[in-house]
C-alpha positions in Angstrom: -35.5 -9.2 -3.6 -38.8 -11.7 -3.1 -39.2 -10.5 -6.5 -35.9 -10.6 -8.7 -34.4 -14.1 -10.0 -32.5 -16.0 -7.5 -29.2 -17.3 -8.8 -26.6 -19.1 -7.5 -24.8 -16.6 -5.7 -28.2 -15.4 -3.7 -28.7 -19.1 -2.8 -25.5 -19.6 -1.6 -25.7 -16.1 0.8 -29.0 -17.2 1.8 -27.4 -21.0 3.1 -24.8 -18.8 4.3 -26.9 -16.8 6.9 -29.0 -20.2 7.8 -25.2 -21.7 8.8 -24.6 -18.8 10.9 -27.8 -18.9 12.2 -28.0 -22.1 13.4 -24.2 -22.0 14.2 -24.7 -19.2 16.8 -27.6 -20.9 18.6 -26.2 -24.1 19.1 -23.1 -22.2 20.3 -24.9 -20.0 22.6 -25.5 -22.5 25.8 -21.7 -23.2 25.2 -20.8 -19.4 25.5 -23.5 -19.2 28.5 -21.2 -21.9 30.8 -17.5 -20.7 29.6 -18.9 -16.9 31.3 -20.0 -19.0 34.4 -16.8 -20.7 34.2 -18.5 -23.9 34.7 -17.9 -27.4 32.7 -15.2 -25.4 30.6 -14.6 -28.9 29.1 -17.9 -28.9 27.7 -18.0 -25.7 27.0 -15.1 -25.2 24.6 -16.0 -28.9 23.1 -19.1 -27.7 21.8 -18.0 -24.4 20.3 -15.4 -26.6 18.6 -18.1 -28.9 17.5 -19.8 -26.4 16.3 -17.0 -24.3 14.7 -15.8 -27.4 12.9 -19.7 -28.0 11.8 -19.7 -24.6 10.3 -16.7 -24.2 8.8 -17.6 -27.6 6.8 -21.1 -26.2 5.4 -19.3 -23.0 4.7 -16.7 -25.4 2.3 -19.8 -27.3 0.9 -22.0 -23.9 0.1 -19.1 -22.3 -1.4 -16.2 -24.7 -3.0 -17.8 -25.5 -6.4 -15.4 -28.8 -7.1 -15.0 -31.1 -4.2 -13.0 -34.2 -4.3 -15.7 -36.7 -2.4 -18.8 -34.2 -1.9 -20.4 -37.7 -0.3 -17.2 -37.9 2.4 -17.5 -34.2 3.4 -21.2 -34.3 3.7 -21.1 -37.7 5.8 -18.1 -35.3 7.9 -20.6 -32.5 8.5 -23.7 -35.0 9.2 -21.1 -36.5 12.2 -20.3 -33.0 13.2 -23.2 -31.9 13.2 -24.8 -34.7 15.0 -22.4 -34.3 18.1 -22.8 -30.8 18.2 -26.5 -30.6 18.4 -26.0 -33.1 21.0 -23.3 -31.4 23.2 -25.2 -28.6 22.8 -28.4 -29.5 24.1 -26.3 -31.3 27.5 -24.7 -27.6 27.7 -28.1 -26.0 27.9 -28.6 -28.7 30.3 -25.8 -28.4 32.5 -26.4 -24.2 32.2 -29.2 -24.4 34.2 -28.3 -27.4 37.3 -28.6 -26.1 40.3 -26.7 -27.4 44.1 -30.9 -27.6 45.1 -31.8 -29.9 42.5 -33.6 -33.0 43.7 -32.3 -36.9 43.3 -35.0 -37.2 40.3 -33.7 -33.8 38.7 -30.1 -35.1 38.6 -31.6 -38.6 37.2 -33.4 -37.1 34.6 -29.9 -34.8 33.5 -27.9 -38.1 33.7 -30.6 -39.8 31.6 -30.5 -36.9 28.8 -26.6 -36.6 28.8 -26.7 -40.4 28.1 -29.4 -40.0 25.6 -27.8 -37.5 23.9 -24.8 -39.0 23.8 -26.4 -42.0 22.5 -28.1 -40.7 20.1 -25.7 -38.9 18.4 -23.5 -42.3 18.2 -26.1 -43.7 16.4 -27.3 -41.0 14.0 -23.6 -40.6 12.7 -23.2 -44.7 12.4 -26.1 -44.3 10.2 -24.8 -41.9 7.9 -21.8 -43.6 7.2 -23.8 -46.5 7.0 -26.2 -45.3 5.0 -28.8 -47.0 7.5 -32.0 -46.7 5.6 -34.0 -49.5 8.1 -37.6 -48.7 9.3 -37.2 -50.3 12.6 -33.8 -48.4 13.4 -35.2 -44.7 12.7 -38.1 -45.5 14.4 -36.2 -47.0 17.6 -33.4 -43.6 17.1 -37.0 -41.6 17.0 -38.5 -43.0 20.5 -35.2 -42.3 21.9 -35.1 -38.8 20.4 -38.6 -38.3 21.9 -37.8 -39.6 25.8 -34.2 -37.7 25.5 -36.3 -34.4 25.2 -39.0 -35.2 27.7 -35.8 -35.7 30.0 -34.7 -32.5 29.5 -38.0 -31.1 29.7 -38.8 -32.5 33.2 -36.3 -31.0 34.5 -37.4 -27.6 34.5 -40.7 -28.6 35.6 -39.5 -30.5 38.5 -37.2 -27.5 39.3 -40.3 -25.4 39.0 -42.3 -27.3 41.0 -39.8 -28.1 43.7 -39.4 -24.2 44.2 -42.3 -22.9 46.2 -42.0 -26.1 48.3 -38.3 -25.5 49.1 -38.4 -24.8 52.8 -36.8 -21.4 53.5 -35.2 -20.2 57.0 -36.3 -16.9 58.5 -34.2 -14.4 60.9 -36.6 -12.4 62.8 -34.9 -9.8 64.8 -37.3 -8.5 68.0 -36.5 -5.6 70.4 -38.3 -5.2 73.4 -40.8 -7.7 74.7 -43.6 -8.1 71.6 -47.2 -8.0 72.7 -49.8 -10.6 70.7 -50.7 -7.9 68.2 -47.3 -7.3 67.2 -46.4 -11.2 66.9 -49.8 -11.4 64.8 -48.5 -8.9 62.3 -45.1 -10.8 62.4 -46.5 -14.0 61.3 -49.2 -12.4 58.7 -46.0 -11.1 57.2 -43.8 -14.1 57.0 -46.9 -15.8 55.4 -47.5 -13.1 53.0 -43.7 -13.5 52.0 -44.4 -17.2 51.4 -43.4 -18.4 54.7 -45.1 -21.9 56.1 -46.4 -21.2 60.0 -46.9 -23.9 61.8 -49.1 -23.1 64.8 -48.9 -25.5 67.9 
């Protein structure tokens, strides 16, 4: 295929495969949420937006004579912006844990707010045909901050996991001697327990 002449149909097939791949990737976090029965409204909303963007993309790829191609492109851009934002929020929501620290929860809230604001700004810019350099610089900075908020959640979870307190229950039959106690302490330490000696 690399050495063949790319006709119009071949280009459309490639674009269709690309649209399928992107849609599948964006829908994956929603599937994880729904499979775990967590945040079903968010999960279905994400799937709906991804599906809408996918259908619009197929229409633009395969329909030769659209009545208003520019309007269709703007609608696709809007749906894609919100689909990406919802997919990111779905992924962050799927990784949430009941043991998350207050800092991680605040970063999650910041990521959700940043994603929603980004989607709104991009959609507004699409329809207004915004070309101001200041606007796009500010939007880019907001995107960087939002991505950092998402990445820091995973980092802080990983850093906080080893320091989390763990409860161990040791059942002892009979009266243990010093050697048995010492061996039990070594076993607990190897398991990651923190032993405080008086």
